[in-house]
N, C-alpha and C positions, 0 to 999 in steps of 0.2 A: 455302349459297352455292358457286357453281362455283369450284373452285380456280384454273382457268385465267383467270378474270376478275379475280383479285387477284394475278396472278403478279408484277406490279410491287411490290406490298406485301410479298409473301413474299421476293422477291429483296432488297429493301431491308432488311427485318427480319433475314433470315439473314446478309446481308452485313455490315451495321453491327454486329449483335449479336456475331457470331463475331470480327469484326475488333477490337471493343472487348476481348473476352476474351483473345484471343491477343496483341493489342498490349500489353495490361497485363502478361501473363505474360512477354513478351519484354523489356519494360522492367525487370521485376523481376529478371531474370537478366542485366541489363546488355547486352542486345542492342537494336538499333534496332527501334522499333515496326513499321517497314516489313516486317520478317521475319514478324511476327505477322499482318499483313494478307495477305501472300502465302500463308501457311499456311491462313488462313481461306478464301481462294479455292480452295485445293486441296481442302479438306474438302467444299465445296458444289459442286465441279466434277464433270464427268461421268466422270472417271478414278478416282474413289473411291466406295465403296459408300455407300448411305444417300440422304439428301435431295439432289436436284440442282436448283439454281436455274436460272432461265430464262437461257440463255446469250445469246440475242438481245437481251433487255432489258439484261442486264449489259453487253453490248458497247456499246449506245447510251449507257448511263450513264457508261461509261468514256470515251466520246468527250467528254462534258461535262467529265469529270475532266481529260482532256488539255487542253481549251480553258482551263479555269480554272488548271491547273497552269502552262501556258505564259504565261497572262496574268500570273500571279504572278512568273514569271521575268523577263518584260518590265518589270513594275512596279518590280523591284529592280535592273534592269540600268542601270549607270551608265557612260557613255562615259568620264567623267573617271577613275573607278576603274580601268577597263581601260587607259587611256592611261598611267597611272602605273606600270604593270608591263608595258607593251607589248613592251619589248625582250626579255623572257624569256617572257612568256605566249604571244605570237603565234607565234614560231618554235618554241618548245617544244611547244605544243599540236599544231601541224601536223606536226612531225617525229614526235612520240610517236604520234599517231593513224595516221600512215602506217606506222610500224613495227608497231603492233598489228594494223592491217588486213592487212599482209603476213604476219604470224605466223598469224592466223586463216585467211587465204586458203590458205596453204601446208598447214596442218593439214587443212582441209576438202577441198581439191582433190587433193593428193597423198597425204594420209594416209587419207582416207575415200572418195576417188574421186567427190567431188561435182562438179557442173558448175561452170563458171566463174562464172556469175551467182550461184548459191547460195553458193559459197565467198566471193565478193566481198561480198555482203550480210552474210554471217555475220561476216567479218572486220571490216567497218565497225561492226556491232553490238557487237563486243567492244571497239572503240576508244574509245567514249564513256562516261565515268563519270557517276554520278548526282549532280546538284546537290543534290537533297534530302538524300541520305545525307551528303554533304560538309558542308552547312550544319549538319546535326544534330550531326555530330562536332565541328565548330568551336565551335558554341554551347555544347556540354557542357564545353568547355575554355576558354570566354571568349576565343577566339583569332581571331574573325572580323576584328577591327580590327588584329590584329598583322600584322607584315610577312609572315610565313609564310602567314597566313590570306588576305591580299590577293593574294599570288601564286597560291595554290591556287584561289581564287575566280575571278581573272582568267583563269587557265588554262582552267577549266571553262566560263567564258563563251565563250571562243574555240571550245572544243569544241562547245558548244551551237549557236553560229552556223554552224559547218561542218556539223554534223549537220542543221540546218534546211535548208541548201543541198542536202544529199544527199536529204532528203525531197522537195524540189522537183524535182530532176532525175531521181529514180528512176522515177516513173511513165512518162515518155516513153521511158525506156530498157528498160522491162519486156519488150517483145517481143524485144529483143536478148539479154536476160539470162535468159530462161526456161530452166529446167533440164530441159526435155523434149526437148532435142536440136535445137531450132530456132534455136540461137544463130547470129547472123550472117546470118539470112535476109532481114532488112529492108534496103532500100536505104539507104546511108549518107547520101545527100542528104536523104531524107525525115526521117531521124533528126535531122540538124542543123537542119532547118527546125522540127521539133517542139520541140527544145531551145531554139532561138532564140525561138520564139513563147512558150514557157513563161517564159523569163527576161524577155522583154518585158512579159508580164502581171504577173510579180512586181515588175519595176521600176516599172510604172505604179501598182500597188497601194502600194508603198512610198512613191513620190512623193506620191500622194494622201494617205496617212497623215501624212507629214512636213509637207506644206504645209497641207492643209485641216484635218487632225486637230488640229494645234497651236492652230489658231484656234477651231475649232468645239467641241472637247471642253471646254476651260476655260470657254467661254461657257455651254454647256449646264449644266455642273456648278454654275456660279455662279448661274444662274437657279433651279436645283433647290434649292441650299443656302439661297437666300433664303426658300423656303417654310417652312424650319425643320423639315421632316419627315425624320427619320432613315431611315425605311423607304424613302422615295422616293429618297434619296441612294444607299442600298445597292442598290436596284433598278436605278438608272441605271448604276451601276458594273458589275453583273452583266450587265445588258442590253447594255452596250457590249462586254463581253468576248465574249459568245456571238453577238450579231447581227453584229458585225464579222467574227468567225471564219467564220460561216455565209455572210455576204455576200461575203467574200474568196474562199471556195470556189466560190460560184455564179457570180460576175461575173468573177473573175480567174483561176480554176482554181488557186488557191493553197490549200495544205493548211490545215485547221483550226488546226493547231499554229502555223504561221507567222502566220496572221491574228490569233490571240489574242496571240501574242508582241508583235506591233507595236501592238496595241491597248494592252497594258500599257506598252510603251515610250513611246508618245505620252502616255498618261495620266500617266506619271512627270514629264513636262515641265510639268504644271500645278501650281499651288500647292496643289491638293487631293490630291496624290499620297499623302501620308502618311495622310490620312483615308480615301482610296480603298483603300489597302492594309489599313488597320485594319478597315474595314467589310466588305470582301470576304473577309477571312481565314477566318472560320468556314465559309463555303460552299466556299471553295477547299480547305480541309482535308478537309471531308466528302467532296467528290467526288473528291479525290485518293485518299482511302482506297478509294473504290469502284473507281477505276482499278486500283490494286494488287490488289484482291480479284478483279476480272475477269481480270487477267493470271494470277493464281494458278489460276483456273479452267481455263486453257489447259494447265496443267502436268500431265504424267503422271509420277507418282512412280516408276513402274516403270523409268524411264530410269536411275535411280540403281542399280537392281539389274541391269538388262540391259546397260547400257553404262557401268560404273563407270570404266573407263580413259579413255573419251572425256570424261566429266565431269571427271576429274582433269586431263586435258590442257587443257580449257577453263579451269578454275580456275588452272592453272599460267600460262597466257598472261595472264589477268586480273591475278593478283597478282604473279607473278615477272616475267613479260615486260614488262608495262606499268610495274610498279614500278621495275625496274632501269633501263629506258629513261628514265623521268622523272627518277630520281635522277642518272643520268649526265649528262643534259642540263643539269640545274640546276648540277651541279658544273662543267661546261664553261663556264657563264656566271659562274663564280667566286663563287657563293654558298656559304655555309658548309654543313657536313655536316647540321646540324639542319634547315635549310631543305630540303635534298635529300630527307631522310627524310620530312619532313612532306608535301611534294608527292607523293612516291612513295606514301605511305599514302592520301592523298586520292584518287589515281587508281586504286588497286588494288581497284576494285569497278565493277560496272555496274548500271544502274537504268533509270529511266523512258524515256530516249531510246533505249536498247537495245531495250526492249519495243516502243516506237513504230515503230522502224525494222524490227525483226524482224517485227512484226505487219503492216506494210506489205508487206514482202517475201513474207509468207505469203499475203496477200490477192491479190497480183499473180501468184501462182503461181511465184515465183522460189525462195523458201526452202521446203524441206520441213518437215513438221510436226516431225520429229525435231530439226531445227535450232532450232526455237522451244523445244522441250523442253530442249535442251542450254543454250540461252541462259538460260532460267529457272533451271535447276539451277546454272549458274555464278553467276547473280545471288544466289540464295539463300545459297550457300556463301560468296561473297566479301563480301556485306553482313554476314553473321553474324560473319565473321572481322575485319571492318574495325575495330571498337572495340579489339580486341586489338593490331592493327597500330599504332594511334595510341598505345596504352599502352606499346608497345615502343620508341617513338622515342627517349626520353631514355636508357634503359639501353643501347640499341644504339649510340647516339652515343658514350656514355662507353666502351663496350667497344671499339669500332672505334678511337677515339683512343688507348686504352691499348695496343692490340696492333698498330697500323699506323703505321709511321714516315711512309709516304706520306700518310696522312690527317692526321697532325700537321703535316707540311710544307704541306699544302693549307690548313690552318686558319691557319698563321702566315706564309703566303706574302706576299711584298712586293706591294703594290697601290698604284698611284698615287693612288687615291681614299681610301686609309686614312690618309693623312697630309696635312697642309696643304702647299701648294706653297711653295718657297723664296721666291717673290716676294710672299707674303702681307704685307699692310701691318701695321705694328707695333701699330696700334690694335685689331687682332683678336687679339693675342697677350697683352695685359695689360689687366686691368680690364674685360674683355668679359663678355657673357652666353653661357653654353654652353646652347644650346637643343636639347633632346633631343626629336626628333619634328617632322616637317614636314607633318602632315596638315591637316585642316580647322582645328583650333584653332591648331596651330603656325604656319600661314600667316598667320592673323589677328594673332597676336602679333608675328611677324616684320615684317608691314606697319606695325604701330604703332611698333616699334623703329626701322624705317627712317625713318618720319616724324619721329621725335624725334632722329635722328642717333646712336642708341646702337648700338655695335658688338656683333655676336654671331657665334658659330660654331654652325652646325647640325650635329648628330650624327644620322644617319639610317641605317636598315638597308636602305633602298631605293636600289639603285645608280643607277637612272634619275633619281631625284630629286636625288641628289648631283651627277650629271653635269649636269642642267639648271641647278642652282643655280650650279655653277662656270662654266657657259657664260654665265650672267647676272652674273658678277662677284661672287658671294656666297662667303663662306668656309664650306666644308662638309666634313665628314669622314664616310666610310662605315664602318659597324660597329655593333656592339651596345654601348650605353653601360654595360652591366653589366660589360663587360671593362675592367679598369683601364687597359690600354694604349691603348684607344680614347679614353678621357677624357684621357689624357696627350697624345695627338696633337691634341686640341682645346685644349691648353694650359690644362688645368683648374688647374694649380698657380698660375697668375697671374690666374685668372678672379675676377670679383666675385660671380657668381651662377650656380647650376645650376638651370635652369628645365626641368622635365620636362613636356612637353605631350602625351605619348603616353598613351592610356588603359590600356595594358598595364602594370600595376604589379607583375607577377610579378618576384621578386628585386629589388624596388626598394631594399630595405635594403642589398643588395650594392653597388648603384650609389652610394647616398649614403655608405656607409662608405668606398668606394674614393675618392670625391671628397674627403671630409673627412680621410682619411689623408694625402693629398697636399697638401690646402689646408684646414687646420682652421678658417680664418676664413670660408670660403665660405658664402654664404647659399643656402638650398635652397627652391625653390618647386615644389609638386606639384599635379596635378589628379587628381580621382577622380570615379567615376560613382555611388558609393553612400555612404550616410551611415555604414554600418558601417566601410567602408574609411577614411573620413575620421577617425572616432574612433580607429581602430587606429593610423593614421599619426601623429595628434596625440599619442596616449599614448606612442608610441615615440620622440617628439621628432625625427621625420624632417625637419621643416621647416614652412614655412607651407603649409597645405593648402587648396585651393579646390574646393568641391563644386558642380557645375553648377547643380542645382536651387536650392540655397541662394543662390548668386550671382544667379540670375535673380529670385528672390523679393525679394532685397535691392535690386536695381536698380529693379524695379517699385514697391516700397514707397517708395524715395527719390523717384521721379518723382511718385507720388501725393502725398507729403508736401510736395514743392516746389510742386505745383499748389495745395494748400489751405493753404499757410503764410500767416501774416499779411502782407499787402501784395502777395500774388500777384494778378495781373490776372484 
């Protein structure tokens, strides 16, 4: 059989096989599997000896990976989650991206004498972190639903949206940004017309997706789900992701990435979003792996030997420059040191969007091949170091607090949100419920307490939520309930109940001990996500524990028994 006739099979076999091997080895040594996928691509790429996979087929497969990857990002994008941290995520992400872009531009333009266009694309590519790497790091620490996790994810969602906008605007600007010396040759009027037409096309596509998509998608999925065919449902989800991405590109001149992102975002609005995410996950994961493998195929390992100082400078901007900028911005917004370090670690890496942006710059003739190699080298090093940065957060926080009076003053600073106003009614100060956490569960509990006229004080680590609660006349305190002084500010000493509605049960024993030390008679109610946690908390006599699945089963059983009880109609 002719080898060239089965190049697709050999590319898939070599790509998946080596990605599995090196991904497994990476996980074994506590590195993200993403590093293994990139290494697999390097091995079957043209820059290393031995077998070389078909780069053209790999590039097309990676395009499918981009579509499904962005479809997944859109499927998990929640406007509500973003709005809850908007006051820090929106300005923080824009300022941090601007600073990182300026650092990358300065390094490339004045340090390496690159053209303005190449330096700008290079700086933009360094400014956006990997959502995939971040989610992996947060999942490993069960921190996605924590306050720090929500801020980091919200920050990256803003970065993703800004980068998507850059992907839209870059092609019309290509003839102005080419690094061949023709910069500035095109008439400015034509440029603005081109940008205007592009943005109008994008606007028309978004409007069509928001208006028609919200009506059409749910109806189609409902019709398909009625057939009872699981494979048809999976096919409909994948078909929607790829055909909408392709149609957006053909009809509206919108990138595959943006088309797939909005397909996922609209799909999220339907009641089938959870099932759509679940059914499409295996294919998304598989093609995402091929995307990273194909990116690795573009990398020339010789850049590490021939340009070690350039690679070191790039890694310095990614880890030190972006990390310090993010930490400083979080501290300016008056969040604690631990949050600042968590966001800094989250952003101290680059990934999929950097590759997409760099690849676009390469294909448009703006970014030189050496720029893509430096981006890949920076990604490999920063992703490999990222788990160690997360592991260093807790000891670094303790060390800084022990050696810096300025840091200690920041942690114990006076904050109007960290204590109840003097005008707070007496019913919130005695016999009240102290409700820790105002997320999805906390809001429902609060609404029920409001309906019954039961007074409560909310303790939240999200400043925006505390501000919103106070604007609506609710009693709320900003801070971590693990800290005894935060509970004291919520008047725990006269409270009737401590109700912990947050799923993050790390250091829960410290919270309960602090509450009982001040108020030995207080009743404690906790929620948990796992049966193991429930048994542990019950054995430790932490209080009354509610396990989500158990309560769901109990309520369904009660409904069924009521329906079939003697005398039921």
